C-alpha positions as CSV (number, residue, x, y, z in Angstrom):
1,M,0.0,0.0,0.0
2,Y,2.5,2.6,1.0
3,K,5.7,3.2,-0.8
4,N,8.9,3.4,1.2
5,C,10.1,7.0,1.3
6,C,13.7,8.2,1.5
7,N,14.6,11.5,3.1
8,Q,16.6,13.8,1.0
9,V,18.9,16.4,2.6
10,L,18.7,19.8,0.9
11,P,21.4,22.5,1.0
12,A,21.3,24.6,4.2
13,I,20.0,28.0,4.2
14,V,22.4,30.3,6.0
15,H,20.7,33.4,7.5
16,P,22.7,36.7,8.2
17,T,24.6,36.6,11.4
18,K,22.8,38.2,14.4
19,C,25.3,40.5,16.1
20,C,25.2,41.1,19.8
21,V,27.3,43.6,21.7
22,K,28.5,42.8,25.2
23,H,29.7,45.8,27.3
24,T,32.1,45.5,30.1
25,C,33.0,48.3,32.5
26,Q,36.0,49.0,34.6
27,N,35.7,52.0,37.1
28,Y,38.8,54.0,37.9
29,I,38.6,56.1,41.1
30,I,40.4,59.4,40.9
31,P,40.4,61.3,44.2
32,E,39.7,65.0,43.7
33,I,40.0,67.2,46.7
34,H,38.1,70.4,47.0
35,P,39.3,72.2,50.2
36,S,37.1,74.9,51.8
37,H,37.5,77.4,54.6
38,T,35.0,79.3,56.7
39,T,35.9,82.6,58.3
40,T,33.6,83.7,61.1
41,V,33.4,87.5,61.4
42,N,31.9,88.7,64.7
43,H,30.2,92.1,64.4
44,E,29.5,94.4,67.4
45,N,26.9,97.1,66.8
46,F,26.2,99.8,69.2
47,V,22.6,101.2,68.9
48,H,22.2,104.7,70.2
49,E,18.5,105.1,71.2
50,H,17.5,108.7,71.5
51,Y,14.4,109.5,73.5
52,F,12.6,112.8,73.4
53,P,10.2,112.9,76.4
54,H,7.5,115.5,76.1
55,T,5.1,116.7,78.7
56,E,2.0,118.8,78.2
57,S,0.0,120.9,80.5
58,V,-3.2,122.8,80.4
59,V,-3.9,126.2,81.9
60,N,-7.4,127.5,82.4
61,E,-7.7,131.2,82.8
62,V,-10.8,132.8,84.3
63,T,-11.4,136.5,84.0
64,N,-13.9,138.5,85.9
65,Q,-15.3,142.0,85.0
66,Q,-17.2,144.3,87.2
67,V,-19.3,146.6,85.0
68,M,-21.3,149.3,86.5
69,M,-24.5,149.9,84.6
70,P,-26.4,153.2,84.9
71,G,-29.5,152.8,86.9
72,P,-31.9,155.0,88.9
73,G,-30.0,157.5,91.1
74,P,-26.3,158.4,91.2
75,M,-23.6,155.8,90.6
76,P,-22.0,154.5,93.8
77,G,-18.3,155.2,94.3
78,P,-16.6,151.9,95.0
79,C,-17.3,148.8,92.9
80,Y,-18.0,146.7,95.9
81,G,-20.8,148.7,97.3
82,P,-24.5,147.9,96.7
83,R,-26.0,149.1,93.5
84,P,-29.3,151.0,93.5
85,G,-32.1,148.8,92.3
86,F,-30.2,145.6,93.0
87,G,-30.0,143.6,96.2
88,P,-26.9,143.0,98.3
89,R,-23.9,141.9,96.4
90,P,-22.8,138.2,96.9
91,P,-19.4,137.6,98.5
92,F,-16.3,137.5,96.2
93,P,-15.6,135.6,94.0
94,Y,-18.7,135.8,92.0
């Protein structure tokens, strides 16, 4: 029924080479020195505070005038006497 088959080997197909890159790393330590210096400067500052105190006062002045008004009869001589038509004068100050 079935025929005996033989395998035939055909020529190989060669594909283009796949290239891979492998990186290696070697670290070289180079000490680099960066010196620094700090100078502390202490400052002294004198603050002159000037004060100008000010006071204030109030003076109340009171004046008093004695005016003689003409009335019935002659005017009296001194200002402290009774005036005609008016009752006795109240004691000073008025």
